[in-house]
Rosetta silent file (secondary structure, phi, psi, omega in degrees, C-alpha in Angstrom):
SEQUENCE: XXXXXXXXXXXXXXXXXXXXXXXXXXXXXXXXXXXXXXXXXXXXXXXXXXXXXXXXXXXXXXXXXXXXXXXXXXXXXXXXXXXXXXXXXXXXXXXXXXXXXXXXXXXXXXXXXXXXXXXXXXXXXXXXXXXXXXXXXXXXXXXXXXXXXXXXXXXXXXXXXXXXXXXXXXXXXXXXXXXXXXXXXXXXXXXXXXXXXXXXXXXXXXXXXXXXXXXXXXXXXXXXXXXXXXXXXXXXXXXXXXXXXXXXXXXXXXXXXXXXXXXXXXXXXXXXXXXXXXXXXXXXXXXXX
SCORE:     score description
SCORE:     0.000 S_00000001
   1 L     0.000  136.718  178.044   76.136   57.204   94.771 S_00000001
   2 L   -90.465   99.550 -175.620   73.563   59.743   95.928 S_00000001
   3 H   -66.997  -28.989  178.957   73.870   62.462   93.302 S_00000001
   4 H   -65.653  -44.486  178.602   71.396   64.732   95.127 S_00000001
   5 H   -65.211  -40.366  179.277   73.682   64.732   98.191 S_00000001
   6 H   -58.760  -48.101 -178.529   76.722   65.218   96.023 S_00000001
   7 H   -65.245  -36.552  177.815   75.212   68.231   94.247 S_00000001
   8 H   -62.825  -40.653  179.974   74.111   69.639   97.602 S_00000001
   9 H   -65.849  -36.542  178.889   77.625   69.320   98.949 S_00000001
  10 H   -61.589  -45.795 -179.463   78.993   71.067   95.834 S_00000001
  11 H   -64.654  -43.482 -178.702   76.640   74.026   96.382 S_00000001
  12 H   -62.948  -28.917 -178.120   77.424   74.144  100.070 S_00000001
  13 H   -92.641   -5.742 -178.730   81.167   74.317   99.373 S_00000001
  14 L   -66.889  135.932 -175.603   80.850   76.959   96.644 S_00000001
  15 L  -127.681  174.797 -176.618   82.662   80.129   97.656 S_00000001
  16 L   -73.099  164.605 -179.370   83.128   83.657   96.424 S_00000001
  17 L   -58.927  -25.177 -177.503   85.581   84.570   93.633 S_00000001
  18 L   -73.173  -17.423  179.133   88.049   85.886   96.166 S_00000001
  19 L   -90.671  103.993 -174.027   88.580   82.407   97.621 S_00000001
  20 L   -75.258   -9.103 -177.920   91.089   80.800   95.303 S_00000001
  21 L   -79.789  -16.561 -178.156   90.840   77.430   97.036 S_00000001
  22 L   -99.815  136.074  174.214   87.333   76.734   95.574 S_00000001
  23 L   -90.024   -9.229 -178.205   86.862   75.684   91.934 S_00000001
  24 E  -119.660  144.211 -178.658   83.142   76.427   92.151 S_00000001
  25 E  -126.300  129.553  177.006   81.378   79.741   92.671 S_00000001
  26 E  -106.966  122.038  179.883   77.767   80.184   93.741 S_00000001
  27 L   -70.282  127.605 -179.981   76.245   83.496   92.673 S_00000001
  28 L   -71.045  -16.128 -176.836   74.500   85.081   95.675 S_00000001
  29 L   -92.976  -51.139 -178.957   71.942   86.729   93.450 S_00000001
  30 L  -101.836   -8.677  177.633   70.725   83.983   91.023 S_00000001
  31 L    69.996   11.755  177.857   72.210   81.015   92.992 S_00000001
  32 L   -69.396  144.556  178.974   73.769   79.597   89.841 S_00000001
  33 E  -103.955  122.117 -172.347   76.782   77.314   90.347 S_00000001
  34 E  -132.022  151.502  173.422   79.673   78.118   88.002 S_00000001
  35 E   -72.216  138.143 -172.941   83.291   77.082   87.425 S_00000001
  36 H   -58.938  -33.475  179.134   85.559   79.845   88.716 S_00000001
  37 H   -67.201  -32.090  177.955   87.388   80.272   85.407 S_00000001
  38 H   -64.346  -37.720  178.760   84.106   81.005   83.678 S_00000001
  39 H   -73.617  -45.244 -179.225   83.465   83.823   86.133 S_00000001
  40 H   -63.732  -31.592  177.252   86.985   85.180   86.036 S_00000001
  41 L   -66.170  -18.703  177.999   86.944   85.346   82.254 S_00000001
  42 L  -101.395   24.175 -175.788   84.004   87.760   82.648 S_00000001
  43 L    58.117   40.444 -178.810   85.893   90.048   85.073 S_00000001
  44 L    57.414   45.239  174.189   84.216   88.355   88.011 S_00000001
  45 E  -118.881  134.006 -177.079   80.712   89.084   86.692 S_00000001
  46 L   -65.774  122.108  179.066   78.081   86.314   86.795 S_00000001
  47 L   -69.776  -11.978 -177.145   77.464   85.175   83.180 S_00000001
  48 L   -88.473  -48.290 -173.198   73.929   84.157   84.184 S_00000001
  49 L  -125.729    5.022  178.151   72.478   87.290   85.782 S_00000001
  50 L    69.018   18.865  175.151   75.226   89.944   85.409 S_00000001
  51 L   -65.790  131.302 -178.952   75.764   90.158   89.145 S_00000001
  52 E   -93.588  108.180  177.503   79.014   91.995   89.826 S_00000001
  53 L   -66.909  152.230  172.235   80.990   90.152   92.506 S_00000001
  54 L   -70.673  137.140 -179.147   83.051   92.116   94.991 S_00000001
  55 L  -131.790  159.907 -179.128   86.726   92.042   94.072 S_00000001
  56 L   -83.848  174.563 -175.779   89.935   93.179   95.713 S_00000001
  57 H   -61.914  -38.964 -178.602   92.185   96.089   94.748 S_00000001
  58 H   -60.904  -44.941  178.394   94.584   93.839   92.829 S_00000001
  59 H   -66.945  -36.609  174.621   91.862   92.624   90.507 S_00000001
  60 H   -55.831  -47.859  179.817   90.649   96.173   89.980 S_00000001
  61 H   -58.451  -45.012 -179.378   94.156   97.125   88.976 S_00000001
  62 H   -63.574  -36.422 -175.610   94.350   94.266   86.506 S_00000001
  63 H   -78.980  -27.685 -172.011   90.986   95.125   84.888 S_00000001
  64 H  -102.696  -37.766 -172.476   91.550   98.895   84.638 S_00000001
  65 L   -89.129  148.950  173.222   95.313   99.520   84.153 S_00000001
  66 L   -63.456  146.190 -174.745   97.337   98.660   81.059 S_00000001
  67 L   -59.039  127.643  172.618   99.438   95.564   81.716 S_00000001
  68 L    82.846   -2.171 -174.470  102.676   96.338   83.459 S_00000001
  69 L   -91.594  -16.499 -175.535  101.939  100.079   83.745 S_00000001
  70 L   -75.133  130.599  177.709  100.878  100.379   87.368 S_00000001
  71 E  -126.772  114.373 -176.153  103.443  101.840   89.736 S_00000001
  72 E   -78.877  142.525  175.589  102.350  101.991   93.344 S_00000001
  73 E  -118.369  154.960  170.755  103.042  105.023   95.528 S_00000001
  74 L    60.097   29.831 -177.618  102.987  105.537   99.287 S_00000001
  75 L   -66.471  -22.924 -176.451  102.811  101.783  100.014 S_00000001
  76 L   -80.903  -14.635  179.686  104.725  102.296  103.269 S_00000001
  77 L   -64.134  129.723 -175.914  102.095  104.587  104.764 S_00000001
  78 L  -140.591  146.722 -178.219  100.376  102.740  107.589 S_00000001
  79 L   -71.780  151.914  172.151   97.756  103.754  110.208 S_00000001
  80 L  -116.852 -179.397 -177.687   98.658  104.345  113.822 S_00000001
  81 L  -117.437   74.276 -173.397   96.414  104.337  116.904 S_00000001
  82 L   -67.704  -24.167 -172.825   96.446  107.964  118.193 S_00000001
  83 L   -99.558   -3.474 -175.167   93.371  107.491  120.386 S_00000001
  84 L    51.554   50.698 -172.066   94.394  104.029  121.819 S_00000001
  85 L   -78.288  137.335  177.068   90.902  102.967  120.743 S_00000001
  86 E  -137.411  125.512  170.298   89.377   99.732  121.985 S_00000001
  87 L  -114.329 -109.562  175.523   85.934   98.306  121.226 S_00000001
  88 L   -72.668  -27.610  173.083   85.601   94.495  121.197 S_00000001
  89 L  -145.883  167.221 -176.303   89.361   94.468  120.441 S_00000001
  90 E   -72.356  153.293  177.067   92.006   97.141  120.141 S_00000001
  91 H   -62.419  -38.507  177.264   92.408   99.156  116.976 S_00000001
  92 H   -59.372  -41.652  178.425   96.010   98.069  116.782 S_00000001
  93 H   -65.850  -39.335  178.724   94.957   94.446  116.742 S_00000001
  94 H   -60.756  -38.693  178.560   92.351   95.136  114.041 S_00000001
  95 H   -67.824  -43.739  177.945   95.006   96.761  111.901 S_00000001
  96 H   -60.898  -39.226  178.067   97.400   93.841  112.380 S_00000001
  97 H   -67.658  -39.998  178.825   94.648   91.364  111.410 S_00000001
  98 H   -66.834  -37.074  177.441   93.751   93.380  108.300 S_00000001
  99 H   -65.156  -43.487  179.444   97.420   93.524  107.276 S_00000001
 100 H   -62.725  -38.570 -176.158   97.777   89.758  107.760 S_00000001
 101 H   -71.835  -41.168 -170.919   94.573   89.094  105.805 S_00000001
 102 H  -106.267  -21.828 -175.003   95.234   91.362  102.813 S_00000001
 103 L    78.828    8.702 -178.338   98.988   91.921  102.730 S_00000001
 104 L  -112.318  160.519  177.756   98.263   95.651  102.564 S_00000001
 105 L   -97.962   -9.120  179.734   98.917   98.468  105.064 S_00000001
 106 L  -154.984  173.380 -178.415   95.751  100.396  104.340 S_00000001
 107 L   -86.884   -0.753 -179.628   92.409  100.044  102.590 S_00000001
 108 E  -120.883  133.684  172.944   93.496  102.266   99.668 S_00000001
 109 E  -112.222  127.418 -177.572   96.073  101.468   97.038 S_00000001
 110 E  -123.526  150.374 -179.933   97.345  104.478   95.038 S_00000001
 111 E  -178.121 -178.384  178.457   99.646  104.703   92.069 S_00000001
 112 E  -109.079  146.815  177.434  100.345  105.883   88.535 S_00000001
 113 E  -161.369 -177.380  170.071   99.368  103.955   85.433 S_00000001
 114 E  -121.898  144.918  174.789   98.102  104.237   81.896 S_00000001
 115 E  -120.694  110.703 -172.369   94.597  103.338   80.730 S_00000001
 116 L    49.514   43.286  177.687   94.595  102.541   77.020 S_00000001
 117 L    83.426   -0.504 -178.125   97.811  104.547   76.828 S_00000001
 118 E   -97.693  120.620 -179.935   96.524  107.567   78.707 S_00000001
 119 E   -63.119  139.353 -179.286   98.583  108.546   81.852 S_00000001
 120 E  -158.376  152.063  170.769   96.442  108.784   84.975 S_00000001
 121 E   -96.379  142.379 -175.301   96.674  108.737   88.763 S_00000001
 122 E  -139.559  142.196  173.907   94.466  106.094   90.398 S_00000001
 123 E  -128.306  128.808 -177.725   93.343  105.225   93.914 S_00000001
 124 E  -124.416  127.368  177.231   91.546  101.882   94.545 S_00000001
 125 E   -88.653  141.225  179.879   89.772  100.983   97.739 S_00000001
 126 L  -115.722  111.273 -175.707   89.853   97.370   98.961 S_00000001
 127 L   -64.485  -22.980 -177.363   86.758   96.402  101.003 S_00000001
 128 L   -71.592  -16.165  177.732   88.577   93.409  102.476 S_00000001
 129 L   -97.396   99.445  176.481   90.780   95.749  104.593 S_00000001
 130 H    49.903   44.962  177.588   88.522   96.874  107.467 S_00000001
 131 H    62.208   27.562  179.963   85.600   97.330  105.143 S_00000001
 132 H    62.582   23.767 -171.620   87.432   99.774  102.914 S_00000001
 133 L   -68.662  150.342 -177.657   87.096  102.384  105.654 S_00000001
 134 E   -92.496  116.426  178.106   88.462  105.882  105.280 S_00000001
 135 L  -124.388 -171.133 -179.010   91.137  106.790  107.784 S_00000001
 136 H   -57.449  -44.772 -177.662   94.072  109.244  107.973 S_00000001
 137 H   -66.302  -40.868  178.949   96.285  107.173  105.725 S_00000001
 138 H   -63.880  -43.008  178.049   93.639  106.710  103.052 S_00000001
 139 H   -61.302  -43.067 -178.855   92.905  110.466  103.029 S_00000001
 140 H   -67.080  -37.405  175.590   96.589  111.251  102.739 S_00000001
 141 H   -62.107  -38.578  178.604   97.000  108.810   99.846 S_00000001
 142 H   -65.629  -46.918 -179.589   94.161  110.476   98.022 S_00000001
 143 H   -63.547  -39.505  176.331   95.559  113.960   98.521 S_00000001
 144 H   -66.131  -33.495  175.804   99.028  112.857   97.340 S_00000001
 145 H   -68.426  -38.362  178.435   97.472  111.288   94.254 S_00000001
 146 H   -64.419  -41.754  178.874   95.651  114.569   93.540 S_00000001
 147 H   -63.673  -40.497  176.444   98.928  116.482   93.903 S_00000001
 148 H   -62.896  -42.866  179.521  100.652  114.136   91.494 S_00000001
 149 H   -61.249  -39.826  177.393   97.855  114.508   89.008 S_00000001
 150 H   -67.206  -41.256  179.314   98.145  118.317   89.165 S_00000001
 151 H   -63.230  -40.611 -176.467  101.933  118.109   88.805 S_00000001
 152 H   -89.591   -8.216 -178.325  101.727  115.730   85.813 S_00000001
 153 L    59.445   49.630  179.291   98.672  117.492   84.278 S_00000001
 154 L  -130.900  176.720 -177.535   96.683  114.272   84.059 S_00000001
 155 E   -83.990  171.083  177.612   93.376  112.895   85.270 S_00000001
 156 E  -127.702  135.260  174.312   92.468  111.132   88.527 S_00000001
 157 E  -118.172  131.271  169.786   90.462  107.953   89.051 S_00000001
 158 E  -124.086  122.076  176.139   89.156  106.869   92.501 S_00000001
 159 E  -101.191  109.936 -173.757   87.460  103.494   92.727 S_00000001
 160 E   -93.466  137.379  170.404   85.444  103.445   95.911 S_00000001
 161 E  -152.727   93.818 -169.573   84.403  100.332   97.869 S_00000001
 162 E  -153.397  151.217  173.528   83.875  101.393  101.451 S_00000001
 163 L   -89.215   -5.409  176.140   81.660  101.347  104.487 S_00000001
 164 L   123.139 -161.531 -178.103   82.555  104.930  105.309 S_00000001
 165 E   -70.047  146.180 -174.986   84.820  106.814  107.712 S_00000001
 166 L   -80.549  113.895 -173.570   86.764  104.645  110.167 S_00000001
 167 H   -63.703  -30.194 -176.351   85.205  104.952  113.608 S_00000001
 168 H   -65.931  -14.437  179.312   88.366  103.854  115.443 S_00000001
 169 H  -106.652   -0.345  174.645   90.045  107.123  114.356 S_00000001
 170 L    47.652 -123.802 -175.588   87.041  109.325  115.248 S_00000001
 171 H   -64.313  -28.633  177.657   87.613  112.947  114.256 S_00000001
 172 H   -57.464  -41.496 -179.227   90.886  112.087  112.544 S_00000001
 173 H   -79.069  -35.295  178.521   88.984  110.070  109.957 S_00000001
 174 H   -63.153  -33.349  179.600   86.086  112.586  109.648 S_00000001
 175 H   -63.154  -24.638 -179.624   88.678  115.317  108.798 S_00000001
 176 H   -66.977  -22.128  177.188   89.672  113.301  105.705 S_00000001
 177 H   -65.140  -48.146 -179.407   86.277  114.156  104.167 S_00000001
 178 H   -74.353  -33.800 -178.567   87.034  117.890  104.104 S_00000001
 179 H   -63.914  -48.661 -178.425   90.753  117.325  103.406 S_00000001
 180 H   -69.685  -36.301 -179.062   90.093  115.272  100.245 S_00000001
 181 H   -66.534  -40.385  177.585   87.248  117.596   99.120 S_00000001
 182 H   -64.152  -39.953  178.558   89.500  120.656   99.401 S_00000001
 183 H   -66.531  -39.387  177.238   92.221  118.955   97.395 S_00000001
 184 H   -63.686  -33.341  176.729   89.731  117.979   94.725 S_00000001
 185 H   -65.174  -36.356  175.129   88.679  121.625   94.474 S_00000001
 186 H   -61.272  -43.031 -178.021   92.258  122.567   93.671 S_00000001
 187 H   -66.678  -37.717  176.629   92.266  119.955   90.904 S_00000001
 188 H   -59.040  -42.384 -178.554   88.943  121.323   89.568 S_00000001
 189 H   -64.670  -28.480  177.379   90.457  124.809   89.421 S_00000001
 190 L   -79.556   -6.099  179.302   93.310  123.385   87.347 S_00000001
 191 L    74.995   27.241 -177.500   90.805  122.046   84.794 S_00000001
 192 L  -106.193  141.178 -176.227   91.867  118.410   85.323 S_00000001
 193 L   -77.814  138.751  170.204   89.298  115.582   85.309 S_00000001
 194 E  -119.683  118.187  178.263   88.338  113.478   88.285 S_00000001
 195 E  -106.788  119.106 -178.970   86.348  110.354   87.477 S_00000001
 196 E  -100.521  125.506  178.714   84.724  108.679   90.471 S_00000001
 197 E  -111.064  120.841 -177.333   83.830  104.959   90.187 S_00000001
 198 E  -104.323  124.662  179.849   81.349  103.682   92.743 S_00000001
 199 E  -119.552  176.245 -175.561   81.257   99.971   93.483 S_00000001
 200 E   -85.753  117.248   -5.508   79.360   97.779   95.883 S_00000001
 201 E  -102.565  158.885  170.083   79.281   99.143   98.539 S_00000001
 202 E  -126.705  103.878 -169.431   79.998  102.874   98.681 S_00000001
 203 L  -133.673  174.747  171.249   78.567  104.195  101.977 S_00000001
 204 H    59.869 -141.696 -177.968   78.985  106.589  104.791 S_00000001
 205 H   -61.965  -22.263  177.188   81.591  109.367  104.840 S_00000001
 206 H   -71.216  -46.256  178.351   83.085  108.227  101.541 S_00000001
 207 H   -68.370  -24.214 -178.479   79.795  108.692   99.674 S_00000001
 208 L   -87.828    4.284  179.910   79.324  112.019  101.571 S_00000001
 209 L  -135.741 -117.663 -168.552   82.692  113.401  100.322 S_00000001
 210 H   -59.908  -31.784 -174.054   85.058  112.652   97.432 S_00000001
 211 H   -62.939  -30.524  179.903   83.060  109.749   95.951 S_00000001
 212 H  -103.290   17.086 -178.912   80.224  112.066   94.876 S_00000001
 213 L  -108.322   12.908 -178.196   82.460  114.940   93.748 S_00000001
 214 L   -69.407  150.060  171.246   83.561  113.508   90.398 S_00000001
 215 L   -64.519  -33.587  171.961   83.333  115.454   87.191 S_00000001
 216 E  -130.945  130.817  178.377   81.825  112.144   86.026 S_00000001
 217 E  -115.032  114.502 -178.250   80.363  109.690   88.524 S_00000001
 218 E  -111.106  142.311  175.498   80.174  106.101   87.265 S_00000001
 219 E  -126.872  150.333  172.091   78.668  103.167   89.142 S_00000001
 220 L   -79.296  158.469 -179.405   78.731   99.436   88.581 S_00000001
 221 L   -60.418  141.283  172.146   75.304   97.751   88.220 S_00000001
 222 L    58.816   21.895  177.153   73.301   97.127   91.387 S_00000001
 223 L   -72.374  138.712  177.808   75.964   98.739   93.620 S_00000001
 224 E   -82.492  118.479 -173.860   74.835   99.745   97.071 S_00000001
 225 E  -135.236  128.351  179.624   75.434  103.532   97.394 S_00000001
 226 L   172.430 -175.328  178.763   74.315  105.834  100.208 S_00000001
 227 L  -101.932  -70.829  179.227   75.115  107.417  103.525 S_00000001
 228 L   -92.566  159.112  178.341   73.114  105.716  106.312 S_00000001
 229 L   -69.668  160.586 -176.576   71.805  102.135  106.139 S_00000001
 230 H   -62.895  -38.315 -176.847   68.242  101.463  105.010 S_00000001
 231 H   -62.762  -43.036 -179.515   67.113  100.253  108.444 S_00000001
 232 H   -65.304  -41.624  179.406   68.264  103.518  110.065 S_00000001
 233 H   -62.999  -46.240 -179.181   66.634  105.608  107.352 S_00000001
 234 H   -61.794  -39.765 -179.784   63.357  103.673  107.631 S_00000001
 235 H   -68.862  -31.785 -178.267   63.292  104.093  111.421 S_00000001
 236 H   -72.175  -51.965 -174.796   64.029  107.819  111.064 S_00000001
 237 H   -85.267  -19.953  175.222   61.461  108.730  108.415 S_00000001
 238 L    72.615   23.491  177.133   58.894  106.122  109.487 S_00000001
 239 L  -133.626  159.239  176.664   57.894  105.036  105.996 S_00000001
 240 L   -72.356  141.439 -178.786   58.683  102.094  103.722 S_00000001
 241 L   -86.464  151.087  178.775   61.503  102.798  101.275 S_00000001
 242 L   -58.808  153.725  175.298   61.092  102.460   97.503 S_00000001
 243 L   -63.694  137.564 -179.621   62.116   99.243   95.829 S_00000001
 244 L    76.131    9.209  178.526   65.771   99.310   94.809 S_00000001
 245 L   -55.377  134.626 -179.242   66.480  102.256   97.116 S_00000001
 246 L    74.285    5.333  172.147   70.203  103.075   97.334 S_00000001
 247 E   -93.019  156.293 -170.684   71.086  100.903   94.366 S_00000001
 248 H   -60.123  -33.388  178.503   72.899  102.453   91.448 S_00000001
 249 H   -63.271  -40.477  178.965   69.914  102.128   89.079 S_00000001
 250 H   -65.041  -41.447 -179.991   67.749  104.103   91.564 S_00000001
 251 H   -67.697  -36.483  177.258   70.439  106.804   91.863 S_00000001
 252 H   -64.456  -44.029  179.829   70.766  107.076   88.097 S_00000001
 253 H   -60.947  -31.694 -179.811   67.030  107.450   87.670 S_00000001
 254 L   -99.784   11.362  168.285   67.047  110.298   90.211 S_00000001
 255 L    80.320   18.995  179.685   70.045  112.100   88.758 S_00000001
 256 L   -89.594  -19.324  175.584   72.571  111.432   91.480 S_00000001
 257 L  -130.503  166.551 -172.779   75.084  109.632   89.286 S_00000001
 258 L   -94.287  -33.464  179.774   75.953  110.044   85.582 S_00000001
 259 E  -164.012  158.077  174.577   76.071  106.492   84.259 S_00000001
 260 E  -112.425  128.708 -176.951   76.106  102.784   85.051 S_00000001
 261 L  -131.337  126.864  175.947   78.848  100.800   83.327 S_00000001
 262 L   -59.414  148.950 -179.709   79.448   97.052   83.322 S_00000001
 263 H   -58.597  -32.899  178.441   82.869   96.049   84.613 S_00000001
 264 H   -62.859  -29.799 -175.183   83.748   94.550   81.220 S_00000001
 265 H  -101.985   -1.339 -169.518   83.296   97.997   79.617 S_00000001
 266 H   -64.703  -41.669 -178.007   84.720  100.135   82.416 S_00000001
 267 H   -62.023  -48.019 -178.093   88.306  100.517   81.073 S_00000001
 268 H   -66.026  -39.630  179.734   87.209  101.673   77.629 S_00000001
 269 H   -64.541  -42.328 -179.460   84.628  104.061   79.084 S_00000001
 270 H   -66.651  -41.913  179.219   87.122  105.666   81.404 S_00000001
 271 H   -61.590  -42.371  177.908   89.689  105.980   78.562 S_00000001
 272 H   -64.202  -38.826  178.694   87.079  107.653   76.330 S_00000001
 273 H   -68.435  -40.194  175.900   86.146  110.104   79.091 S_00000001
 274 H   -60.408  -44.242  178.302   89.776  110.997   79.806 S_00000001
 275 H   -58.423  -47.310 -177.886   90.329  111.638   76.116 S_00000001
 276 H   -61.453  -47.686 -174.675   87.264  113.870   75.968 S_00000001
 277 H   -69.442  -34.456 -173.165   88.123  115.900   79.057 S_00000001
 278 H   -90.417  -17.592 -172.673   91.800  116.396   78.295 S_00000001
 279 H   -67.300  -30.342 -177.906   91.815  117.132   74.551 S_00000001
 280 L  -110.358   13.330 -179.052   90.662  120.730   74.837 S_00000001
 281 L   -74.408  114.970 -174.754   92.236  121.593   78.193 S_00000001
 282 H   -62.997  -35.411 -178.536   94.251  124.771   77.540 S_00000001
 283 H   -72.239  -34.423  177.518   96.629  124.192   80.468 S_00000001
 284 H   -71.819  -39.513  177.270   97.325  120.628   79.333 S_00000001
 285 H   -62.433  -44.301  179.126   97.839  121.826   75.753 S_00000001
 286 H   -62.272  -39.252  179.257  100.253  124.517   76.959 S_00000001
 287 H   -62.850  -40.876 -178.458  102.094  121.941   79.027 S_00000001
 288 H   -68.711  -33.400 -179.851  102.410  119.614   75.970 S_00000001
 289 L   -78.496    0.000    0.000  103.788  122.419   73.780 S_00000001
């Protein structure tokens, strides 16, 4: 048996953690080949180089929410095609394909849960649904989650993984930037915490609106975060960009985010922050009494 060829075939067939049909995972950063259970036991983080694999909304829910506590809201909300938009294929067909691929009706999943026993409203973006793009439905889900948080006097978590505003909805999607920002301002006036979690990638109109408006902005290690792509920026300014530009470590160094937290520590960190923000809130204390 040619073991060199066998090993080469194993590497060639290694797939990402999202593909459940493969027992082997090849890390795109360090190229290490690992058994999928080893990676899953580390919250889909490479045990060799700490590379954080992209994961879907369901996995995020499992890692952040207390077991059995998540209750989804607004699951029936689904995008329509008000502009009858067609590029290489119609927007309606793209939506149908995304629904078939993910089993979801939009790129954002919203609901209520507890995190280490603390009630919270949460919105999680799923990059596998049209690149986690922000459209009318996603904006509406965020605003409804904010309204529930204000009504319940609890905090809000938004986990972003998005390429930005959805071009197929044009101005309808761009309006969600101001719509969500205005709703978050109401939450701020109520003295309730909004914790924004930025994952790989968080780009475009999402990074230019609610994702960067958190009372605390947390990022996963080496997450790509920015507005325009590096190639566009380089062509515009005409100079070479710094090493690590638009990665979470670069943003932390330049004061654009508050902290970088490993996925394994994210749940405890968020719970600690919620406890800190809510313990002295006079409106929350009045509500409790």
